[in-house]
C-alpha positions as CSV (number, residue, x, y, z in Angstrom):
1,M,0.3,0.4,0.0
2,D,2.6,2.7,0.5
3,W,3.5,2.5,-3.3
4,V,-0.4,3.8,-3.7
5,N,0.2,6.6,-0.4
6,A,3.6,7.5,-3.3
7,V,1.3,7.4,-6.6
8,L,-1.6,9.6,-4.4
9,A,0.9,11.9,-3.3
10,S,3.0,12.1,-6.5
11,S,2.1,15.3,-8.7
12,N,3.4,13.9,-11.6
13,L,3.1,10.5,-12.7
14,T,6.2,10.3,-14.8
15,E,8.4,11.5,-12.4
16,F,7.6,8.7,-9.9
17,Y,7.9,6.0,-12.5
18,K,11.5,6.9,-12.8
19,R,12.1,6.9,-9.5
20,T,10.7,3.8,-8.7
21,M,11.8,1.4,-11.9
22,T,15.9,3.4,-12.8
23,N,16.1,1.3,-8.9
24,R,15.5,-2.2,-10.6
25,K,18.4,-3.8,-12.5
26,T,18.3,-6.5,-14.7
27,N,19.4,-10.3,-14.5
28,G,22.7,-9.4,-16.7
29,Q,23.4,-5.6,-14.2
30,I,23.0,-8.3,-11.0
31,E,25.1,-11.4,-12.3
32,S,28.4,-8.5,-13.6
33,E,27.8,-6.3,-10.5
34,I,28.3,-9.3,-8.5
35,S,31.0,-10.9,-10.2
36,D,32.9,-7.5,-10.8
37,A,32.6,-7.4,-6.7
38,I,33.4,-11.1,-5.8
39,V,37.0,-10.5,-8.3
40,K,38.1,-7.0,-5.6
41,F,37.4,-9.2,-2.6
42,E,39.1,-11.7,-3.8
43,K,42.1,-9.2,-4.6
44,D,41.9,-7.8,-1.5
45,Y,40.5,-10.5,1.2
46,M,42.6,-13.4,-0.3
47,G,45.2,-11.4,-2.2
48,R,44.8,-12.6,-5.3
49,G,42.1,-12.5,-7.9
50,P,40.6,-15.2,-10.1
51,E,41.4,-15.2,-13.7
52,D,37.9,-15.2,-14.7
53,A,34.5,-14.7,-12.7
54,R,30.9,-15.4,-14.4
55,T,28.1,-15.0,-12.4
56,H,24.5,-16.9,-13.0
57,L,21.2,-16.3,-10.8
58,I,18.4,-18.3,-11.0
59,G,15.5,-17.6,-9.0
60,D,16.8,-17.5,-5.3
61,L,20.2,-18.7,-6.0
62,L,23.9,-17.4,-6.9
63,L,26.1,-19.3,-8.1
64,V,29.9,-17.8,-8.8
65,R,31.9,-19.6,-10.4
66,L,36.3,-18.8,-10.5
67,R,39.1,-19.7,-12.7
68,G,42.2,-19.8,-11.8
69,V,41.8,-19.1,-8.4
70,L,44.9,-20.8,-7.2
71,T,48.4,-19.1,-5.7
72,P,51.6,-20.4,-8.2
73,A,52.5,-21.8,-4.4
74,E,49.2,-23.5,-4.2
75,K,49.8,-24.8,-8.0
76,H,53.2,-26.0,-7.2
77,L,52.0,-28.0,-4.0
78,A,49.0,-29.4,-5.3
79,K,50.5,-30.7,-8.2
80,D,53.4,-32.3,-6.2
81,S,51.0,-34.1,-4.1
82,A,47.8,-35.1,-5.6
83,G,45.4,-36.6,-3.4
84,T,47.3,-36.1,-0.5
85,R,46.8,-34.3,2.4
86,S,48.2,-30.7,0.6
87,S,45.9,-30.7,-1.4
88,D,42.9,-30.9,1.5
89,L,44.8,-28.1,3.4
90,I,44.9,-25.9,0.3
91,K,41.1,-26.6,0.6
92,Q,40.5,-26.3,4.1
93,V,42.7,-23.2,4.8
94,R,40.6,-21.7,1.0
95,I,37.2,-22.2,3.1
96,E,38.4,-20.7,6.5
97,L,39.8,-17.5,4.7
98,L,36.3,-17.0,3.2
99,E,34.3,-18.8,5.9
100,R,36.0,-15.2,7.9
101,G,34.9,-13.2,4.8
102,R,31.8,-14.3,5.1
103,P,29.8,-11.3,6.2
104,L,31.7,-9.2,3.7
105,L,29.8,-11.3,1.3
106,E,27.3,-11.3,2.9
107,E,26.8,-7.7,2.8
108,I,28.3,-7.3,-0.8
109,V,25.4,-10.1,-1.7
110,N,22.7,-8.1,-0.3
111,S,23.6,-4.2,-1.4
112,I,23.7,-5.5,-5.0
113,T,20.7,-8.0,-5.3
114,G,18.4,-6.2,-2.0
115,R,18.1,-10.3,-1.2
116,R,19.7,-11.7,2.4
117,V,21.6,-14.6,2.1
118,V,20.3,-17.1,3.9
119,S,23.7,-19.4,2.9
120,L,26.8,-20.0,1.4
121,H,28.3,-23.4,-0.3
122,T,31.4,-23.4,-1.8
123,D,34.0,-26.0,-2.9
124,I,37.3,-25.8,-4.7
125,S,39.0,-28.0,-7.3
126,I,42.9,-28.2,-6.6
127,R,42.9,-30.3,-10.1
128,T,41.4,-27.0,-12.2
129,G,42.1,-24.2,-9.8
130,E,38.3,-23.4,-10.3
131,R,36.5,-22.3,-7.4
132,I,32.3,-22.7,-6.9
133,I,30.4,-20.3,-4.1
134,V,26.7,-20.9,-4.5
135,F,24.6,-18.7,-2.5
136,T,21.0,-19.1,-1.6
137,L,18.9,-16.0,-0.8
138,D,15.6,-15.2,1.2
139,G,13.9,-14.1,-2.4
140,A,14.8,-14.1,-5.9
141,P,16.5,-10.5,-6.8
142,V,12.8,-8.5,-8.6
143,V,14.7,-7.5,-11.4
144,E,13.8,-5.5,-14.7
145,E,12.3,-7.2,-17.6
146,T,14.2,-7.6,-21.0
147,I,12.8,-7.5,-24.3
């Protein structure tokens, strides 16, 4: 009902429409902004950014795929000890770092999508150097439809 009151109070419906509709983003804009923000997070918080980042918004799920996330030292360690304790250690450290940065990631996702993060899931492949992050949101973001 707040929007009805705003329309009634507005003497210029065109201005009201511009104000309310220009705040919406397209799926592509949300995906691009999330990718850029996650790359910045990886650089600032983890010390190195990925070689490539892609984000997909699917209803209330946000899937982020990062390629080339391993440092040269991690690559060397993973190559020399594939399937051993060293690989597990790399995964554990990366997951722990991400968990500690979780409040910042949730704030980033909330500010871009307008939705609260309900859960976050992640895994990293030591073999390919790819990381997947899945955010479950409290609902699908309201997006501007593109034709």
